[in-house]
C-alpha positions as CSV (number, residue, x, y, z in Angstrom):
1,M,-21.7,10.1,3.8
2,I,-21.1,6.3,3.6
3,L,-23.4,5.9,0.6
4,R,-21.8,8.8,-1.2
5,T,-18.3,7.6,-0.6
6,F,-18.8,3.9,-1.1
7,G,-21.6,4.0,-3.6
8,W,-19.4,3.1,-6.6
9,S,-17.8,0.3,-4.6
10,F,-21.1,-1.2,-3.7
11,G,-22.4,-0.9,-7.3
12,I,-19.3,-2.4,-8.9
13,T,-19.3,-5.2,-6.3
14,A,-22.8,-6.1,-7.3
15,V,-22.0,-6.0,-11.0
16,G,-18.8,-8.0,-10.5
17,L,-20.4,-10.7,-8.4
18,V,-23.3,-11.1,-10.8
19,A,-20.9,-11.3,-13.8
20,A,-18.8,-13.9,-12.0
21,L,-21.9,-15.9,-11.3
22,L,-23.2,-15.7,-14.9
23,L,-19.9,-16.4,-16.5
24,G,-18.3,-18.8,-14.1
25,G,-21.0,-20.1,-11.9
26,P,-21.1,-20.3,-8.1
27,K,-17.5,-21.3,-7.9
28,A,-16.4,-18.1,-9.7
29,L,-18.7,-16.0,-7.5
30,F,-17.1,-17.6,-4.3
31,L,-13.6,-17.0,-5.5
32,V,-14.2,-13.4,-6.4
33,A,-15.7,-12.8,-3.0
34,I,-12.7,-14.5,-1.2
35,L,-10.2,-12.5,-3.2
36,T,-12.0,-9.2,-2.4
37,I,-11.8,-10.0,1.3
38,L,-8.1,-11.0,0.9
39,E,-7.3,-7.6,-0.8
40,I,-9.2,-5.6,1.8
41,S,-7.6,-7.4,4.8
42,L,-4.1,-7.1,3.3
43,S,-4.4,-3.4,2.4
44,F,-6.3,-1.7,5.3
45,D,-3.0,-0.2,6.5
46,N,-2.6,1.1,2.9
47,A,-5.8,3.1,3.3
48,V,-4.6,4.8,6.5
49,V,-1.3,5.8,4.9
50,N,-3.0,6.9,1.7
51,A,-5.4,9.0,3.7
52,K,-2.5,11.0,5.2
53,I,-1.2,11.8,1.7
54,L,-4.7,12.4,0.2
55,E,-5.6,15.0,2.8
56,R,-2.8,17.1,1.2
57,M,-4.5,16.9,-2.2
58,S,-7.4,19.1,-3.5
59,D,-10.9,17.7,-4.2
60,F,-10.0,17.6,-7.9
61,W,-7.0,15.3,-7.3
62,Q,-9.0,13.2,-4.8
63,K,-11.4,12.6,-7.7
64,V,-8.5,11.7,-10.0
65,F,-7.4,9.2,-7.3
66,L,-10.8,7.6,-7.3
67,T,-11.2,7.5,-11.1
68,V,-7.9,7.4,-13.0
69,G,-6.2,5.9,-10.0
70,V,-8.7,3.1,-9.7
71,A,-8.2,2.3,-13.4
72,V,-4.5,2.1,-12.8
73,A,-4.9,0.0,-9.7
74,V,-7.5,-2.5,-11.1
75,F,-6.3,-2.9,-14.7
76,G,-2.7,-1.8,-14.4
77,M,-1.6,-3.5,-11.2
78,R,-4.0,-6.4,-11.0
79,L,-4.0,-7.4,-14.7
80,V,-1.4,-5.7,-16.9
81,F,1.5,-5.6,-14.4
82,P,1.6,-9.4,-13.9
83,L,1.5,-9.9,-17.6
84,L,4.5,-7.5,-18.0
85,I,6.4,-9.2,-15.3
86,V,5.9,-12.6,-16.8
87,G,6.8,-11.3,-20.3
88,I,10.0,-9.6,-19.1
89,T,11.3,-12.3,-16.8
90,A,10.5,-15.2,-19.2
91,K,11.4,-13.2,-22.3
92,L,8.0,-13.6,-23.9
93,S,6.0,-11.4,-26.2
94,P,2.9,-9.7,-24.8
95,F,0.7,-12.0,-26.9
96,E,2.5,-15.1,-25.6
97,A,2.1,-13.9,-22.0
98,I,-1.6,-13.4,-22.6
99,R,-1.9,-16.8,-24.1
100,L,-0.3,-18.4,-21.1
101,A,-2.6,-16.4,-18.8
102,N,-5.6,-17.7,-20.7
103,E,-4.4,-21.3,-20.5
104,G,-4.1,-21.1,-16.7
105,G,-2.4,-24.0,-15.0
106,S,-1.1,-24.7,-11.5
107,V,1.6,-22.6,-9.9
108,D,3.6,-25.9,-9.4
109,T,3.6,-26.7,-13.1
110,P,6.7,-25.4,-14.8
111,G,6.1,-23.0,-17.7
112,T,2.6,-22.0,-16.7
113,Y,1.7,-18.3,-16.2
114,A,1.2,-18.8,-12.5
115,N,4.6,-20.6,-12.2
116,L,6.5,-17.9,-14.1
117,L,4.9,-15.2,-12.0
118,H,5.9,-17.1,-8.9
119,E,9.4,-17.5,-10.2
120,A,9.6,-13.7,-10.5
121,H,8.5,-13.2,-6.9
122,P,12.0,-12.6,-5.5
123,D,12.5,-9.6,-7.7
124,I,9.0,-8.2,-7.2
125,A,9.4,-8.7,-3.4
126,A,12.7,-6.9,-3.4
127,F,11.4,-3.9,-5.3
128,G,8.2,-3.6,-3.2
129,G,9.9,-4.4,0.1
130,L,12.6,-1.7,-0.3
131,F,10.0,0.9,-1.4
132,L,7.9,0.2,1.7
133,L,10.9,-0.2,4.0
134,M,12.1,3.3,3.0
135,L,8.6,4.7,3.7
136,F,8.6,3.1,7.2
137,L,12.2,4.1,8.0
138,D,11.7,7.7,6.9
139,W,8.7,7.9,9.2
140,V,10.2,6.1,12.2
141,F,13.4,8.1,12.1
142,D,11.4,11.4,12.1
143,A,11.9,13.3,15.4
144,E,9.3,15.9,14.6
145,R,6.1,13.8,15.2
146,E,3.8,15.4,17.8
147,Y,2.7,12.0,19.2
148,Q,4.6,8.8,19.9
149,W,2.9,5.5,20.3
150,L,5.5,2.8,21.2
151,T,7.5,5.4,23.1
152,W,10.1,2.9,24.4
153,L,11.0,2.2,20.8
154,E,10.0,5.2,18.8
155,R,11.9,7.7,21.0
156,P,15.4,6.2,20.5
157,L,14.7,5.6,16.8
158,A,13.7,9.2,16.4
159,R,17.0,10.3,18.1
160,A,18.9,8.0,15.8
161,G,17.2,9.8,12.9
162,E,19.4,12.8,13.5
163,L,22.2,10.8,11.7
164,E,21.9,11.9,8.1
165,G,21.2,9.1,5.6
166,I,20.4,6.5,8.3
167,A,17.2,5.3,6.5
168,V,19.1,4.6,3.3
169,A,21.9,2.9,5.2
170,V,19.6,0.6,7.2
171,A,17.5,-0.2,4.0
172,L,20.7,-1.2,2.0
173,V,21.9,-3.4,4.9
174,A,18.5,-5.1,5.0
175,L,18.6,-5.6,1.2
176,A,22.1,-7.0,1.3
177,V,21.2,-9.5,4.1
178,A,18.0,-10.6,2.3
179,A,19.8,-11.1,-1.0
180,E,22.6,-13.1,0.6
181,V,20.5,-15.2,2.9
182,Q,17.2,-15.6,1.0
183,A,17.9,-15.3,-2.7
184,D,19.0,-17.9,-5.3
185,H,20.1,-15.1,-7.6
186,P,21.4,-12.3,-5.2
187,E,22.4,-10.0,-8.1
188,D,18.9,-9.8,-9.4
189,V,17.4,-9.2,-6.0
190,L,19.9,-6.4,-5.3
191,L,19.2,-4.7,-8.5
192,S,15.4,-4.9,-8.0
193,G,15.7,-3.6,-4.4
194,V,17.9,-0.7,-5.4
195,L,15.4,0.2,-8.1
196,G,12.6,0.2,-5.5
197,M,14.6,2.5,-3.3
198,V,15.5,4.8,-6.2
199,T,11.8,5.0,-7.2
200,Y,10.8,6.0,-3.6
201,L,13.5,8.6,-3.4
202,V,12.8,10.1,-6.8
203,V,9.0,10.2,-6.7
204,G,8.8,11.3,-3.1
205,G,11.6,13.8,-3.5
206,L,10.1,15.4,-6.6
207,G,6.7,15.7,-4.8
208,S,8.4,17.4,-1.8
209,L,10.4,19.7,-4.0
210,F,7.4,21.0,-5.9
211,E,5.3,21.2,-2.8
212,A,7.9,23.2,-1.0
213,G,8.2,25.5,-4.1
214,S,4.5,26.0,-4.1
215,D,4.4,26.8,-0.4
216,D,7.2,29.4,-0.8
217,E,5.3,31.2,-3.6
218,V,1.8,31.3,-2.1
219,E,2.2,30.3,1.5
220,E,-0.6,32.6,2.8
221,Q,-3.0,31.9,-0.1
222,A,-2.4,28.2,-0.2
223,P,-5.7,26.2,0.0
224,R,-6.4,24.2,3.1
225,S,-7.9,20.7,3.6
226,R,-10.7,20.0,6.0
227,S,-8.1,19.3,8.7
228,G,-6.3,22.6,8.1
229,V,-3.4,21.0,6.2
230,A,-2.0,23.0,3.2
231,V,-3.2,21.4,0.0
232,A,-0.7,20.7,-2.8
233,T,-1.6,22.0,-6.3
234,G,-0.1,21.8,-9.8
235,R,3.1,19.8,-10.2
236,A,3.3,19.1,-6.4
237,A,-0.2,17.4,-6.5
238,F,0.8,15.5,-9.6
239,F,3.9,14.0,-8.0
240,L,1.9,13.2,-4.8
241,F,-0.5,11.3,-7.1
242,L,2.3,9.4,-8.7
243,Y,3.7,8.7,-5.2
244,I,0.4,7.3,-3.9
245,E,0.0,5.2,-7.0
246,V,3.5,3.6,-6.6
247,L,2.7,3.1,-2.9
248,D,-0.5,1.3,-3.8
249,A,1.5,-0.9,-6.3
250,S,3.9,-1.9,-3.6
251,F,1.1,-2.9,-1.3
252,S,-0.5,-5.0,-4.1
253,F,2.5,-7.2,-4.9
254,D,1.8,-9.8,-2.1
255,G,-1.9,-9.9,-2.9
256,V,-1.3,-10.6,-6.6
257,I,1.2,-13.3,-6.0
258,G,-0.8,-14.9,-3.2
259,A,-4.0,-14.9,-5.2
260,F,-2.6,-17.7,-7.4
261,A,-2.7,-20.0,-4.3
262,I,-6.5,-19.6,-4.5
263,T,-7.1,-19.7,-8.3
264,D,-5.1,-19.7,-11.5
265,D,-7.7,-17.7,-13.5
266,I,-6.2,-14.2,-14.0
267,Y,-9.5,-12.7,-14.8
268,I,-11.1,-13.9,-11.5
269,I,-8.0,-12.6,-9.7
270,A,-8.2,-9.2,-11.4
271,A,-11.9,-9.0,-10.6
272,G,-11.6,-10.0,-6.9
273,L,-8.5,-7.9,-6.2
274,G,-9.8,-5.0,-8.2
275,I,-13.1,-4.8,-6.2
276,G,-11.0,-5.0,-3.0
277,A,-8.8,-2.2,-4.3
278,L,-11.8,0.0,-5.0
279,Y,-13.0,-0.4,-1.4
280,I,-9.6,0.5,-0.1
281,R,-9.7,3.7,-2.1
282,S,-13.2,4.6,-1.0
283,L,-12.1,3.9,2.6
284,T,-9.1,6.3,2.1
285,V,-11.4,9.1,1.0
286,Y,-13.8,8.3,3.9
287,L,-11.0,8.6,6.4
288,V,-10.0,12.0,5.0
289,H,-13.5,13.4,5.0
290,Q,-14.3,12.1,8.5
291,G,-11.0,13.5,9.9
292,T,-10.3,10.0,11.4
293,L,-6.6,10.4,11.5
294,S,-6.8,13.6,13.6
295,E,-9.4,12.0,15.9
296,Y,-7.4,8.8,16.4
297,K,-3.9,10.0,17.0
298,F,-2.1,6.6,16.9
299,L,-3.8,5.2,13.8
300,E,-1.1,6.5,11.5
301,H,1.5,4.9,13.8
302,G,-0.2,1.5,13.6
303,A,-0.3,1.7,9.8
304,H,3.4,2.6,9.5
305,W,4.4,-0.2,11.9
306,A,2.2,-2.6,9.7
307,I,4.1,-1.3,6.7
308,G,7.4,-2.0,8.3
309,A,6.2,-5.5,9.1
310,L,5.0,-6.0,5.5
311,A,8.4,-4.8,4.2
312,V,10.2,-7.3,6.3
313,I,7.8,-10.0,5.3
314,L,8.4,-9.2,1.6
315,L,12.1,-9.5,2.0
316,V,11.9,-12.7,4.0
317,S,9.5,-14.1,1.3
318,I,12.3,-13.9,-1.2
319,G,13.3,-17.3,-0.1
320,T,10.7,-18.4,2.4
321,E,7.0,-19.0,1.7
322,I,4.8,-16.9,4.1
323,P,1.0,-17.5,4.1
324,E,-1.0,-14.4,3.2
325,V,-3.1,-14.8,6.4
326,V,0.0,-14.0,8.4
327,T,0.5,-10.8,6.5
328,G,-3.1,-9.8,6.9
329,L,-3.3,-10.6,10.6
330,I,-0.1,-8.6,11.4
331,G,-1.5,-5.6,9.6
332,V,-4.9,-5.8,11.2
333,G,-3.2,-6.4,14.6
334,F,-1.2,-3.2,14.4
335,I,-4.2,-1.2,13.2
336,G,-6.4,-2.6,16.0
337,A,-3.9,-2.0,18.7
338,A,-3.3,1.6,17.5
339,M,-7.1,2.2,17.5
340,L,-7.4,1.0,21.1
341,S,-4.5,3.1,22.2
342,S,-6.1,6.1,20.5
343,L,-9.4,5.5,22.2
344,A,-7.6,5.3,25.6
345,L,-5.8,8.6,24.8
346,N,-9.0,10.3,24.0
347,R,-10.6,9.1,27.2
348,R,-7.7,10.3,29.2
349,T,-7.8,13.7,27.4
350,A,-11.5,14.1,28.1
351,A,-11.1,13.1,31.7
352,D,-8.3,15.7,32.1
353,E,-10.5,18.4,30.6
354,V,-13.4,17.6,32.9
355,E,-11.0,17.7,35.9
356,K,-9.7,21.1,34.8
357,V,-13.3,22.5,34.6
358,H,-14.1,21.3,38.1
359,V,-10.9,22.7,39.5
């Protein structure tokens, strides 16, 4: 199972590391390995949330996620997207942006590719932060979850979710505060944040709309996933795919920006982060096939709290430098705590069943 799911990841890792060694020597090999670890540590919570979405997609769309989706993640988000951002914000042609990327240069040197991308960070952080914040708020204000992890906090928040539009209201207040307190150019940050929120609402809303329409038409014949969840097909599956791609993009923002603190070579960054992204996608499929989310009840909770923390970190990072290690440790901390809580719940459940048998 592991080899079948992670085989491509292992193979591409070997090719990537050998290519880095041959083209750039031991230093390039080391940097690619470090960036791969950085991407995996920052995005483990992404895999958990993606798995929840992916289990609602057919085997065909799961394969699309691992093929076309990987191409978008590796070449689109880790290579093309930074070039587009630099070109748009600095009003440069695509060729000029590529020239700057090839020239390299320190993030502290004005006019370099790394510096221009760093200057665009507030707008990027606002877009990604609001997208992820909306995802977290929609989840935490949902009163229909079967299990609650941090009950002392999740229960009152779920009750507050009965107020219509509360997620949008809270997100807009958070954006306004971040723009006023953290941003040098509040109007740009506000616009980017609103666009992030609109993207979340439009893509997620269209996916839900078409999924609901499919369920109404073929509710009894709808295919089921391994965990018994109704599988989306047609347009519903397509919009779920778009949603999961935008979600992945939002998670990648901090890694792409932070990578320039390690190296200013865009190709090494794309290689390292791309290999890491491939592992995250393989891990997502593995979680779905193993039924891990149903076995460890609180894992999804930990991932969403990690997403909420990442959203806050992105908004704070608009005006304050935050080391990537802090982001990674917070995400891993939430996931680890949720895993331990899930194991404790499983032990209690097993003990209760044994006690019922003896009674």
